[in-house]
C-alpha positions, 0 to 999 in steps of 0.5 A: 650363172650355172657352174660348169660340170667338171670331172676330176681325179686327185693323184698322189698322197702326201703332196697331191695333184688335182687333175681336171678334165674339161670338155670343149668351152668348159672353164675352171678357175684357180689360184694364180701359180697353182697350175702343174701341167695342161694339155695342148687344147687348154688356153688360160687367161688371168682375170680380175674376178672369178667370173661368176658375174659375166656382165659385171662392170669394171668397178665390180671387178676392181672390188672383187679383186680388192677383196682378194687382196684383203684375204691375202691372196693374189689379185688375180685368178687364172681361168683355164678353158678347153678351146680345142675342137673336140674330145677332152683336155686336162689341166692339173693344179697342186697345193703350195704346201704338203697336204690333202686336196678335198672335193666339195659339192657346193650344190649341197650347200645352199648357204655356201662354204666358209674356208680359211683364207689360203685354202681355196685351190680351184673351182668350176667356173660359176663358183663365186668367191667372196669375203666372210668376216668373222665377227667375234673379237676372240676368234679373229685375234686367237683363232689362227684364221684371222678376222677375214675368211673366204666364202664359196657359193654356187652349184658346182664343184670346188677344191679345198686344200689343207696341211697334213691329213684332212678329217671331215666331222659331221656335227648334230647340235654338238660341240667340238674343240679344235686346236687353233689353226687346224680348221680348214672349212665349215658350213655357215650353220656351225658357230665358230668361236674361241674358248680358254684351253682349260685352267691356268696350269694346263694353259701354261704347261700343256703345250696346246696354247692358250685358246682352243677353237670351239665349233658348235651346231649342225653342219660339217667341219673339215680339220687339218692335221698340219697347218702351214704355221705349225709345219713351219715351226716344226721345221725351224731349228729347235722349234718343235723339240723345245715345245715338246721338252717344256711345253706350251709358253715355257717351251717357246721361252726356253727355246728362245733362251737356248737360241740366244745362248747359241748365238752368244757362243758363236760370237765368243768362238769367232 
């Protein structure tokens, strides 16, 4: 099925909003709960499946919904359609945490796009959302994305979000090493694996973790500066400061010991 041709604009800087403009009978699909506002002419319906296969039977829809559960996403997707008689209507979406929204044209990617499991925000109807299994054990265990990723295929526009700033890198038979968890999306022509972060001293005291993601090949890669897990660690009491003060594994141990000392002091006080 051909994807609907939707117009859009991205509003804001730190916590962005994606506004999509629909012609009559055009549809956009989005994660459940992502909608911010919509015009009067927009009707929405929650469905199992992405709508890329209109003739799909019940078992196919159940399988599609089940694959979304495996990735940790909602069982359902919401379909927003312009049901007004004329003109254009708008619907807007936001990401679940501060960051950046990027548009991608899947028509320029015949092999699709591989996205971290919480990176998909919305897409024109006709986009297929399926599973992508990370076949390498090390990448699945230490890569920050896990074994199961999402794959987007189609010929229309899709919208992906990540934490902080998103940087697009174009590899030409090159190798790029990235902090684990900072990879938002990459083309299937790029090989994703995991390598040790230098020698033993660097792994323990460097503060960059034990492993680094390694991207090798020819194709595009999108990297986020602040993954949601890193954001949660930074906001946790003492979490970010402890890592900076002592670095890496020892920093985390020191933070745990300091937190335990604080709890003991409070017990003695009361």
